[in-house]
C-alpha positions as CSV (number, residue, x, y, z in Angstrom):
1,M,0.0,0.0,0.0
2,N,2.8,2.4,0.9
3,R,5.0,1.6,-2.0
4,C,2.3,2.5,-4.6
5,I,2.3,6.2,-3.5
6,T,6.1,6.7,-3.5
7,H,5.5,9.7,-5.8
8,R,3.7,11.5,-2.9
9,G,6.8,11.0,-0.7
10,P,10.0,10.0,-2.4
11,D,12.3,11.0,0.4
12,S,11.5,8.4,3.1
13,D,9.0,5.8,4.3
14,G,8.0,4.6,7.8
15,F,5.7,2.2,9.6
16,H,4.1,1.7,13.0
17,L,2.5,-1.6,13.9
18,D,0.5,-1.9,17.2
19,G,-1.9,-4.7,17.8
20,P,-4.8,-4.4,15.4
21,V,-3.4,-1.3,13.6
22,G,-0.8,-0.7,11.0
23,L,0.2,2.8,9.9
24,A,2.4,3.7,7.0
25,A,3.7,7.0,5.6
26,R,5.7,8.3,2.6
27,R,7.4,11.6,3.1
28,L,8.1,14.6,0.8
29,A,10.5,16.4,3.1
30,I,9.8,20.2,3.1
31,V,10.0,21.3,6.8
32,D,12.5,19.8,9.3
33,L,14.5,17.7,6.8
34,V,16.5,16.0,9.5
35,T,14.1,14.8,12.2
36,G,10.6,14.9,10.6
37,D,10.3,11.3,9.3
38,Q,7.0,9.6,10.1
39,P,5.1,8.0,11.8
40,I,5.6,10.3,14.8
41,G,4.5,9.4,18.4
42,N,3.8,11.4,21.6
43,E,6.1,11.3,24.6
44,D,5.1,7.9,25.9
45,G,4.4,6.3,22.6
46,T,0.6,5.9,23.1
47,V,-0.5,8.2,20.3
48,W,0.9,7.9,16.7
49,I,0.3,9.8,13.5
50,V,0.7,9.6,9.8
51,F,0.1,12.9,8.0
52,N,0.0,14.4,4.5
53,G,0.1,18.2,4.1
54,E,1.4,21.3,5.9
55,I,0.3,23.1,9.1
56,F,1.1,26.7,8.5
57,N,0.4,28.0,12.0
58,F,2.9,25.5,13.4
59,P,5.3,28.3,14.6
60,E,2.5,29.6,16.8
61,L,1.3,26.2,18.0
62,R,4.6,24.8,19.2
63,P,5.4,27.4,21.9
64,A,1.8,27.2,23.1
65,L,1.9,23.4,23.4
66,E,5.3,23.6,25.1
67,K,3.9,25.9,27.7
68,M,1.2,23.2,28.4
69,G,4.1,20.8,29.2
70,H,4.5,18.9,25.9
71,V,8.0,17.9,24.8
72,F,8.9,18.0,21.1
73,K,11.4,15.5,19.8
74,T,11.4,17.0,16.2
75,N,11.0,20.4,14.5
76,S,8.2,19.0,12.4
77,D,4.7,20.5,12.1
78,T,3.4,16.8,12.2
79,E,4.3,16.5,15.8
80,A,2.2,19.5,16.8
81,I,-0.9,17.6,15.6
82,V,-0.1,14.7,18.0
83,H,0.2,17.0,21.0
84,L,-3.0,18.9,20.0
85,Y,-4.8,15.6,19.9
86,E,-3.5,14.8,23.4
87,E,-5.0,18.1,24.6
88,Y,-8.2,18.4,22.6
89,G,-9.0,14.9,21.1
90,P,-10.9,15.0,17.8
91,D,-11.4,18.8,18.3
92,C,-7.6,19.2,17.5
93,V,-8.7,19.9,13.9
94,Q,-10.2,23.2,15.0
95,H,-6.7,24.5,15.9
96,L,-5.1,23.7,12.5
97,R,-4.5,26.2,9.7
98,G,-3.3,24.4,6.7
99,Q,-3.9,21.6,4.2
100,F,-4.0,18.1,5.7
101,A,-5.1,14.6,5.8
102,F,-4.0,12.5,8.7
103,A,-4.7,9.4,10.8
104,I,-4.0,9.1,14.5
105,W,-4.0,5.8,16.5
106,D,-4.8,6.3,20.1
107,S,-3.8,3.0,21.8
108,L,-5.2,3.9,25.2
109,K,-8.7,4.6,23.8
110,E,-8.3,2.0,21.1
111,R,-9.5,4.6,18.6
112,L,-8.3,5.4,15.0
113,F,-9.1,9.0,14.2
114,L,-8.9,10.4,10.6
115,A,-9.5,14.0,9.5
116,R,-9.3,16.0,6.2
117,D,-8.8,19.7,5.8
118,R,-11.7,22.1,5.6
119,L,-11.7,22.7,1.8
120,G,-10.4,19.3,0.6
121,Q,-6.9,20.2,-0.6
122,K,-5.5,16.9,0.5
123,P,-7.4,13.6,-0.3
124,L,-8.4,10.8,2.0
125,Y,-10.0,7.5,0.9
126,Y,-11.3,4.6,3.1
127,A,-13.1,1.3,2.8
128,V,-14.5,-1.4,5.1
129,H,-14.0,-4.9,3.7
130,G,-13.7,-8.4,5.2
131,G,-13.8,-7.1,8.7
132,A,-10.9,-4.7,8.1
133,F,-10.8,-0.9,7.7
134,Y,-8.4,0.5,5.1
135,F,-7.5,4.1,4.3
136,G,-5.0,6.0,2.2
137,S,-4.1,9.3,0.5
138,E,-4.9,7.8,-2.9
139,L,-7.5,5.3,-3.9
140,K,-4.9,2.9,-5.3
141,T,-3.5,2.2,-1.8
142,I,-6.8,0.5,-0.9
143,L,-6.8,-1.5,-4.2
144,Q,-3.6,-3.2,-3.0
145,A,-5.4,-4.8,-0.1
146,P,-6.1,-8.5,-0.7
147,G,-9.7,-9.3,-1.9
148,I,-10.8,-5.7,-2.4
149,P,-13.4,-5.9,-5.3
150,R,-12.9,-3.7,-8.3
151,E,-16.6,-3.3,-9.1
152,P,-17.4,0.0,-10.9
153,N,-19.9,2.3,-9.3
154,L,-22.3,2.9,-12.2
155,V,-24.1,5.8,-10.4
156,G,-20.7,7.4,-9.8
157,L,-19.9,7.0,-13.5
158,H,-23.3,8.5,-14.4
159,H,-22.4,11.6,-12.4
160,Y,-18.9,11.7,-13.8
161,L,-20.2,12.1,-17.4
162,T,-21.9,15.3,-16.4
163,L,-19.6,16.7,-13.7
164,M,-16.2,15.4,-15.0
165,Y,-15.5,13.8,-11.6
166,V,-17.2,11.3,-9.2
167,P,-18.7,13.4,-6.4
168,D,-17.9,12.6,-2.8
169,P,-18.4,10.6,-0.6
170,D,-18.6,8.2,-3.5
171,T,-15.8,7.0,-5.8
172,A,-15.8,5.1,-9.1
173,F,-15.6,1.8,-7.1
174,V,-18.4,0.2,-5.1
175,G,-17.5,0.1,-1.4
176,I,-14.7,2.7,-1.5
177,H,-15.4,6.2,-0.2
178,K,-13.9,9.6,0.0
179,L,-13.9,11.4,3.4
180,P,-15.5,14.7,2.5
181,P,-13.7,18.0,3.2
182,G,-14.3,19.4,6.6
183,H,-15.1,16.0,8.0
184,R,-13.5,13.6,10.5
185,L,-13.9,9.9,11.1
186,S,-13.5,7.7,14.2
187,I,-13.4,3.9,14.3
188,R,-12.6,1.3,17.0
189,P,-11.6,-2.3,16.4
190,G,-14.7,-4.3,15.5
191,G,-16.8,-1.2,15.1
192,E,-18.1,0.9,12.2
193,P,-16.7,4.2,11.0
194,V,-18.4,7.3,12.4
195,V,-18.2,10.3,10.1
196,E,-19.1,13.8,11.1
197,R,-18.7,17.3,9.8
198,Y,-16.5,19.6,11.9
199,W,-16.5,22.8,9.7
200,D,-18.7,24.6,7.3
201,L,-18.6,28.0,5.6
202,D,-21.0,30.8,6.7
203,F,-22.1,33.7,4.5
204,E,-24.2,35.3,7.2
205,P,-24.3,37.7,9.0
206,K,-22.4,40.1,6.8
207,W,-19.6,42.0,8.4
208,D,-20.6,45.1,10.3
209,L,-17.4,47.1,9.9
210,P,-16.5,50.5,8.3
211,E,-15.6,49.9,4.7
212,A,-12.0,51.1,5.2
213,D,-11.5,48.7,8.1
214,L,-12.9,45.8,6.2
215,R,-10.7,46.5,3.2
216,A,-7.6,46.7,5.4
217,R,-8.5,43.5,7.2
218,L,-9.0,41.6,3.9
219,R,-5.7,42.8,2.5
220,E,-4.0,41.9,5.8
221,E,-5.5,38.4,5.9
222,I,-4.6,37.6,2.2
223,T,-1.1,38.9,2.8
224,K,-0.7,36.7,5.9
225,A,-2.0,33.7,4.0
226,V,0.7,34.1,1.4
227,R,3.4,34.8,4.1
228,I,2.8,31.7,6.2
229,R,2.9,29.6,3.0
230,L,6.5,30.6,2.4
231,M,7.5,28.3,5.3
232,S,9.9,25.8,3.7
233,D,13.4,24.3,4.0
234,V,13.4,23.5,0.3
235,P,13.3,25.7,-2.9
236,L,9.9,27.4,-3.5
237,G,8.2,29.2,-6.4
238,A,4.8,30.1,-7.9
239,H,2.6,29.1,-10.7
240,L,1.8,32.2,-12.7
241,S,-1.2,31.8,-15.0
242,G,-1.5,35.4,-16.0
243,G,-4.8,35.8,-14.2
244,I,-5.8,38.1,-11.3
245,D,-5.4,35.6,-8.5
246,S,-1.9,34.3,-9.3
247,T,-0.7,37.8,-10.1
248,I,-1.7,38.9,-6.6
249,V,0.1,35.9,-5.0
250,V,3.3,36.6,-7.0
251,G,3.1,40.3,-6.2
252,L,2.8,39.7,-2.5
253,M,5.6,37.0,-2.6
254,A,7.9,39.5,-4.4
255,G,7.6,41.9,-1.5
256,M,8.4,39.2,1.1
257,M,11.3,37.2,-0.5
258,G,15.0,38.3,-0.5
259,Q,15.5,36.9,-4.0
260,P,13.5,36.9,-7.3
261,V,10.5,34.7,-7.2
262,K,10.7,31.6,-9.4
263,T,7.6,31.6,-11.6
264,F,6.2,29.0,-14.0
265,S,3.7,29.3,-16.8
266,I,2.3,27.1,-19.5
267,G,0.6,27.9,-22.8
268,F,-0.3,26.5,-26.2
269,P,0.8,27.1,-29.7
270,E,-2.7,28.3,-30.4
271,E,-2.5,31.9,-29.1
272,R,-6.2,32.2,-28.5
273,Y,-5.8,29.6,-25.8
274,S,-2.8,31.1,-24.1
275,E,-2.3,33.6,-21.3
276,T,1.4,33.4,-21.3
277,A,1.7,37.0,-22.6
278,Y,0.0,38.2,-19.5
279,A,2.1,36.0,-17.3
280,R,5.2,37.4,-18.9
281,Q,4.0,40.9,-18.2
282,V,3.7,40.2,-14.5
283,A,7.0,38.4,-14.5
284,E,8.7,41.4,-16.0
285,M,7.0,43.7,-13.6
286,Y,8.5,41.9,-10.6
287,G,11.7,40.7,-12.2
288,T,10.9,37.0,-11.5
289,D,13.0,34.1,-12.5
290,H,10.4,33.1,-15.1
291,H,10.0,29.7,-16.9
292,E,7.5,29.0,-19.7
293,F,6.4,25.8,-21.3
294,V,4.5,25.5,-24.6
295,L,2.3,22.4,-24.7
296,E,2.0,20.5,-28.0
297,P,-0.9,18.0,-28.4
298,D,0.6,14.9,-26.9
299,A,-2.5,14.2,-24.9
300,M,-2.7,10.5,-25.8
301,G,0.9,10.1,-24.7
302,V,0.2,10.8,-21.1
303,L,-3.4,9.7,-20.9
304,N,-2.4,6.4,-19.3
305,D,-0.1,8.1,-16.7
306,M,-2.9,10.5,-15.8
307,A,-5.4,7.7,-15.3
308,R,-3.0,5.9,-13.0
309,H,-2.6,9.0,-10.8
310,F,-6.3,10.0,-10.6
311,D,-7.4,6.4,-9.9
312,E,-10.9,7.4,-11.0
313,P,-12.2,8.7,-14.3
314,F,-11.4,12.5,-14.3
315,A,-12.1,14.7,-17.2
316,D,-11.1,18.3,-16.4
317,P,-9.1,19.1,-19.5
318,A,-6.9,21.5,-17.5
319,A,-5.4,18.4,-15.9
320,L,-3.3,18.0,-19.0
321,P,-1.4,21.3,-18.9
322,T,-1.2,21.0,-15.1
323,W,0.6,17.7,-15.5
324,Y,3.2,19.3,-17.7
325,L,3.4,22.5,-15.7
326,A,4.1,20.4,-12.5
327,K,6.8,18.4,-14.3
328,L,8.5,21.6,-15.4
329,T,8.2,23.2,-12.0
330,R,9.6,20.2,-10.1
331,E,12.9,20.6,-12.1
332,H,13.5,23.8,-10.2
333,V,11.5,23.8,-6.9
334,T,9.7,21.5,-4.5
335,V,6.9,23.8,-3.5
336,A,4.8,26.1,-5.7
337,L,2.1,28.6,-4.6
338,N,-0.9,29.3,-6.9
339,G,-4.0,31.3,-7.1
340,D,-6.5,28.5,-6.7
341,G,-9.7,29.3,-4.7
342,G,-9.9,33.0,-5.7
343,D,-12.7,32.4,-8.1
344,E,-14.8,30.4,-5.5
345,A,-14.1,32.8,-2.6
346,F,-14.7,36.0,-4.5
347,A,-17.0,35.1,-7.4
348,G,-14.7,34.9,-10.4
349,Y,-16.8,33.0,-13.0
350,Q,-18.9,34.9,-15.5
351,R,-21.8,32.5,-14.9
352,Y,-22.3,34.2,-11.5
353,F,-23.7,37.3,-13.3
354,A,-25.0,35.5,-16.4
355,D,-27.3,33.1,-14.5
356,P,-30.2,35.7,-14.4
357,Y,-30.1,35.8,-18.3
358,V,-30.8,32.1,-18.4
359,D,-33.6,32.5,-15.9
360,L,-35.2,35.0,-18.2
361,Y,-34.9,32.5,-21.1
362,R,-36.5,29.9,-19.0
363,L,-39.7,32.1,-18.9
364,V,-40.2,31.4,-22.6
365,P,-42.7,28.5,-22.9
366,G,-41.1,25.1,-23.3
367,F,-42.8,24.3,-26.6
368,L,-41.4,27.5,-28.1
369,R,-37.9,27.1,-26.7
370,H,-37.6,23.4,-27.7
371,G,-39.7,23.5,-30.8
372,V,-38.5,26.8,-32.5
373,I,-35.6,28.7,-30.9
374,D,-33.3,25.8,-29.8
375,P,-33.3,24.2,-33.3
376,I,-32.3,27.5,-34.8
377,I,-29.5,27.9,-32.3
378,R,-28.3,24.3,-33.1
379,Q,-28.0,25.3,-36.8
380,L,-25.7,28.2,-36.2
381,P,-22.2,27.7,-37.5
382,V,-19.7,26.6,-34.9
383,Q,-16.6,28.8,-34.2
384,A,-14.7,25.6,-34.0
385,D,-11.2,27.0,-33.5
386,R,-12.1,29.4,-30.7
387,P,-12.1,28.6,-27.0
388,M,-15.6,27.9,-25.8
389,E,-15.8,31.1,-23.7
390,Q,-14.8,33.2,-26.8
391,S,-17.4,31.6,-29.1
392,V,-20.8,33.3,-29.5
393,T,-22.3,30.1,-30.9
394,A,-21.0,28.1,-27.9
395,A,-22.6,30.7,-25.6
396,L,-25.9,30.5,-27.4
397,R,-25.8,26.7,-27.4
398,G,-24.9,26.7,-23.8
399,L,-27.9,28.9,-23.1
400,A,-30.2,26.5,-25.0
401,R,-28.7,23.4,-23.2
402,G,-28.7,25.0,-19.8
403,A,-32.1,26.5,-19.8
404,D,-33.6,23.3,-18.5
405,V,-31.3,23.3,-15.5
406,S,-32.1,25.4,-12.4
407,H,-29.7,28.2,-11.4
408,A,-29.4,26.2,-8.1
409,A,-27.0,23.9,-10.2
410,S,-25.1,26.7,-11.9
411,K,-22.0,24.7,-12.7
412,V,-24.1,21.9,-14.3
413,R,-26.2,24.5,-16.2
414,W,-23.2,26.2,-17.8
415,S,-20.2,23.9,-18.2
416,T,-21.4,20.3,-17.9
417,H,-19.9,17.7,-20.2
418,F,-23.1,15.7,-20.9
419,H,-26.5,16.9,-19.9
420,E,-28.9,14.2,-18.6
421,S,-30.7,13.7,-21.9
422,E,-27.4,13.4,-23.7
423,K,-26.2,10.7,-21.3
424,W,-29.3,8.7,-21.5
425,A,-29.2,8.8,-25.3
426,L,-25.7,7.4,-25.2
427,Y,-26.3,4.6,-22.7
428,N,-27.0,1.1,-23.9
429,E,-30.0,-0.8,-22.5
430,D,-28.0,-2.6,-19.8
431,M,-26.7,0.7,-18.4
432,K,-30.2,2.2,-18.5
433,V,-31.6,-0.7,-16.5
434,A,-28.7,-0.4,-14.0
435,L,-29.3,3.3,-13.5
436,D,-33.0,3.1,-13.1
437,G,-33.9,5.6,-10.3
438,A,-30.5,7.3,-10.3
439,G,-30.8,11.0,-9.5
440,S,-29.5,13.8,-11.6
441,S,-26.2,15.5,-11.1
442,A,-28.0,18.8,-11.1
443,A,-30.0,17.7,-8.1
444,Q,-26.8,17.0,-6.1
445,N,-25.6,20.6,-6.7
446,A,-29.1,22.0,-5.9
447,G,-29.1,20.2,-2.6
448,A,-26.0,22.2,-1.5
449,F,-27.6,25.4,-2.8
450,D,-30.7,24.9,-0.7
451,R,-28.9,24.2,2.5
452,S,-26.3,27.0,2.2
453,G,-28.0,29.4,4.7
454,A,-27.0,32.3,2.5
455,R,-29.6,35.0,1.7
456,N,-28.8,35.7,-1.9
457,R,-28.3,33.7,-5.1
458,I,-24.6,34.6,-5.7
459,D,-23.5,33.5,-2.2
460,R,-25.6,30.3,-2.4
461,T,-24.0,29.5,-5.7
462,L,-20.5,30.1,-4.2
463,Y,-21.4,27.8,-1.3
464,T,-22.4,25.1,-3.9
465,D,-19.2,25.5,-5.9
466,I,-17.1,25.3,-2.7
467,H,-18.8,22.1,-1.7
468,H,-18.9,20.4,-5.1
469,Y,-16.8,21.9,-8.0
470,L,-13.8,22.9,-5.8
471,P,-13.2,19.6,-4.0
472,G,-14.5,17.5,-6.8
473,A,-12.6,18.9,-9.8
474,L,-10.2,21.7,-9.1
475,L,-8.4,20.5,-6.0
476,P,-8.0,16.8,-7.1
477,K,-6.6,18.1,-10.4
478,V,-3.9,20.1,-8.7
479,D,-3.1,17.6,-6.0
480,R,-2.8,14.5,-8.3
481,M,-0.9,16.3,-11.1
482,T,1.5,18.0,-8.7
483,M,2.1,15.0,-6.5
484,A,2.6,12.8,-9.5
485,H,5.9,14.8,-9.8
486,S,6.5,15.1,-6.1
487,L,5.6,18.8,-6.1
488,E,3.7,20.4,-3.2
489,A,1.1,23.0,-4.2
490,R,0.0,25.7,-1.8
491,S,-3.1,27.9,-2.3
492,P,-3.3,31.1,-0.1
493,F,-6.9,31.9,-1.2
494,L,-7.9,28.5,0.2
495,D,-6.8,29.5,3.6
496,H,-9.9,28.9,5.7
497,E,-9.6,32.2,7.5
498,V,-9.5,34.0,4.1
499,M,-12.5,32.0,3.0
500,E,-14.4,32.8,6.2
501,L,-13.7,36.5,5.8
502,A,-14.7,36.4,2.1
503,G,-17.9,34.5,2.7
504,R,-19.4,37.3,4.8
505,L,-18.3,40.2,2.5
506,P,-21.1,42.3,0.8
507,V,-22.2,40.6,-2.3
508,D,-21.5,43.7,-4.4
509,W,-17.8,43.4,-3.4
510,K,-17.8,40.1,-5.3
511,I,-19.9,40.9,-8.4
512,R,-20.5,44.4,-9.5
513,G,-22.4,44.6,-12.7
514,R,-20.5,42.4,-15.1
515,T,-17.2,42.7,-13.1
516,T,-16.2,39.5,-11.3
517,K,-14.0,39.5,-8.2
518,W,-14.5,43.3,-7.9
519,I,-12.8,43.7,-4.5
520,L,-9.7,41.8,-5.5
521,R,-9.3,43.9,-8.7
522,D,-9.8,47.1,-6.7
523,L,-7.9,46.3,-3.5
524,F,-4.8,44.8,-5.2
525,K,-4.6,46.9,-8.4
526,D,-1.3,48.3,-7.1
527,L,0.2,44.8,-7.6
528,M,-0.9,44.5,-11.2
529,P,0.4,45.9,-14.5
530,P,-1.5,49.0,-15.6
531,G,-5.1,48.1,-16.7
532,F,-4.7,44.5,-15.6
533,E,-7.5,44.8,-13.1
534,K,-10.0,45.4,-16.0
535,R,-9.2,42.2,-17.8
536,P,-12.2,39.7,-18.0
537,K,-11.6,36.2,-16.8
538,S,-10.5,34.0,-19.7
539,G,-10.1,30.6,-18.0
540,F,-7.6,27.8,-18.7
541,S,-9.0,26.5,-22.0
542,V,-7.4,23.5,-23.7
543,P,-7.9,23.2,-27.5
544,L,-9.4,19.7,-27.3
545,G,-11.8,20.3,-30.2
546,P,-9.2,21.3,-32.7
547,W,-6.8,18.6,-31.5
548,L,-9.5,15.9,-31.9
549,R,-10.1,17.1,-35.4
550,G,-6.4,16.9,-36.2
551,E,-3.5,14.9,-34.6
552,L,-5.7,13.2,-32.0
553,Y,-8.6,12.1,-34.2
554,E,-7.2,8.7,-35.2
555,P,-5.8,7.7,-31.8
556,A,-9.0,8.7,-30.1
557,R,-11.1,6.8,-32.7
558,E,-8.9,3.7,-32.3
559,L,-9.2,3.8,-28.5
560,L,-13.0,4.4,-28.3
561,L,-14.2,2.3,-31.2
562,A,-11.8,-0.7,-31.0
563,G,-13.5,-4.1,-30.7
564,D,-12.2,-4.4,-27.1
565,S,-13.1,-0.9,-26.0
566,R,-14.3,-1.1,-22.4
567,V,-16.9,1.7,-22.6
568,H,-19.0,-0.4,-25.0
569,A,-20.2,-2.3,-22.0
570,Y,-22.2,0.8,-21.0
571,L,-22.3,3.1,-24.0
572,K,-23.5,2.7,-27.6
573,P,-20.6,2.7,-30.1
574,D,-22.7,4.5,-32.8
575,G,-23.3,7.3,-30.3
576,I,-19.5,7.6,-29.7
577,E,-18.9,7.5,-33.5
578,R,-21.4,10.3,-34.0
579,L,-19.6,12.6,-31.5
580,L,-16.3,11.9,-33.2
581,G,-17.7,12.6,-36.6
582,E,-19.5,15.8,-35.7
583,N,-16.4,17.1,-34.1
584,K,-14.2,16.1,-37.0
585,E,-16.4,17.8,-39.5
586,G,-16.6,21.0,-37.4
587,R,-20.4,20.7,-36.9
588,D,-20.0,20.9,-33.2
589,N,-17.2,21.1,-30.6
590,H,-17.4,17.9,-28.7
591,G,-13.8,18.2,-27.4
592,K,-14.8,18.0,-23.7
593,R,-17.3,15.1,-24.2
594,L,-14.8,13.1,-26.1
595,W,-12.1,13.8,-23.5
596,A,-14.5,12.5,-20.9
597,L,-15.0,9.3,-22.8
598,L,-11.2,8.9,-23.5
599,N,-10.5,9.2,-19.8
600,L,-13.3,6.8,-18.9
601,E,-11.9,4.2,-21.3
602,M,-8.4,4.6,-20.1
603,W,-9.5,4.3,-16.5
604,M,-11.3,1.1,-17.3
605,R,-8.3,-0.4,-19.1
606,T,-6.0,0.6,-16.1
607,Y,-8.1,-0.4,-13.1
608,L,-10.9,-2.9,-14.0
């Protein structure tokens, strides 16, 4: 189990066996290179931990714990969790500021305690099988256990085709689960796991502070979140996308470090899909040690490697450039900061202000929409070589496809891979029977929207994205692709204190008219090149449609339509052939849908 995740910790391994429990750890040494190997125990050896992540408030925790009488044997942040557990038990998680997944064995109480960070930056899987409880940082660890069945979870795959990931607590395998973000788990020998939430994000009440004081506090908190993430005994840099969020992170880093920040960017030969020119602008402004990588379409060459690292079908196209960006970065540094989380904390997506337009279109009677307007939209010529967000036709088709989805499922409405009707048209009869009664992916998102407790639509949509899209797609993409190359990613905007502050900000500080992330643009414009704060969000688009009309068409066709293609057990081959043909002829851009099918096929070949 431990050996199969050597990439997560190539520097050392360690084991602790005690009666009914075995703990194992791989270590990527970043803080306390000499004495920080795991597992780590308390003073008398009754409490032991294995831990993945970083605790950024460790410098504050250690002296406080020493005053309570605890004796540290290492200089590692891992040991602080052990002593916090001795003091507070399972409530130790409330004192941690960082990204983490850990397991603690308490031999006196005969309790195994697991916890995952509040936003889900670090993964944690578990399963109960044959009277044993298994857990690990990646799903593949559990698959090493003798007798674990590899039965595909068809409901999970059903949601994958819409969402591009299998939503927690499910996985793509029956009987294996994800511990959701902000949750903890306890289990005793012979017992069942008890899972409970320990944190949630509040959007009410709004802050009752003078505007100047609130602005100052926000800038101070984001600055602190960057500063504490510079804690490292190994080389450190930043991923610079050319967007607002990573620009702010790099700008703040430049004012804190005694040498030029090492920055890393990736782009494509197709200029419409690249933001490298903007990243270069920021790099020049701060005199960073800048590295760029241009990605050629070798998607099929790494598809198998990516499937092995995700362990589940995963179809966010941005995983591909992230893989190469992490590979390039790791040649220079071991830790890289990024701007992830800024969009979800401060409302960075255009759909946040566009949802009301779709709501207006929903007022048109269904017979008129479906019978007259939608067919006209489907006949409009496709701007096949443009990124989806730059294509008027794509926007209109998105409007037509999304109008049947409530704004309570905004992500499903705007950027789903397959809508419900499209999936069911693709399923063969056996799959339809197996999925009889399966709920829709939109309903899952809408459930979070309804329980958010926020008073306005934008905050409720943010809550939904933070509980679904962020931990389901964005964070696994970054964690798996960086850790595949033994690179640690750190995200200041995902600091839970920043998120808690952002949640209760006035809504018009997030969206103002058609301006997204208004407060970040206004508050940090001094850190950006002139006029940068006025740039619209462009997103990290991958030219899958053009690639699958060109160099990737034949390899994709061979993989998906071969006689031994695994997806044929669930999907109609003629439906797949239609998608390939329409994309090839430029009649539609099915790049993301075909990418989802390619990843599904490769996952099945790798793991089933």
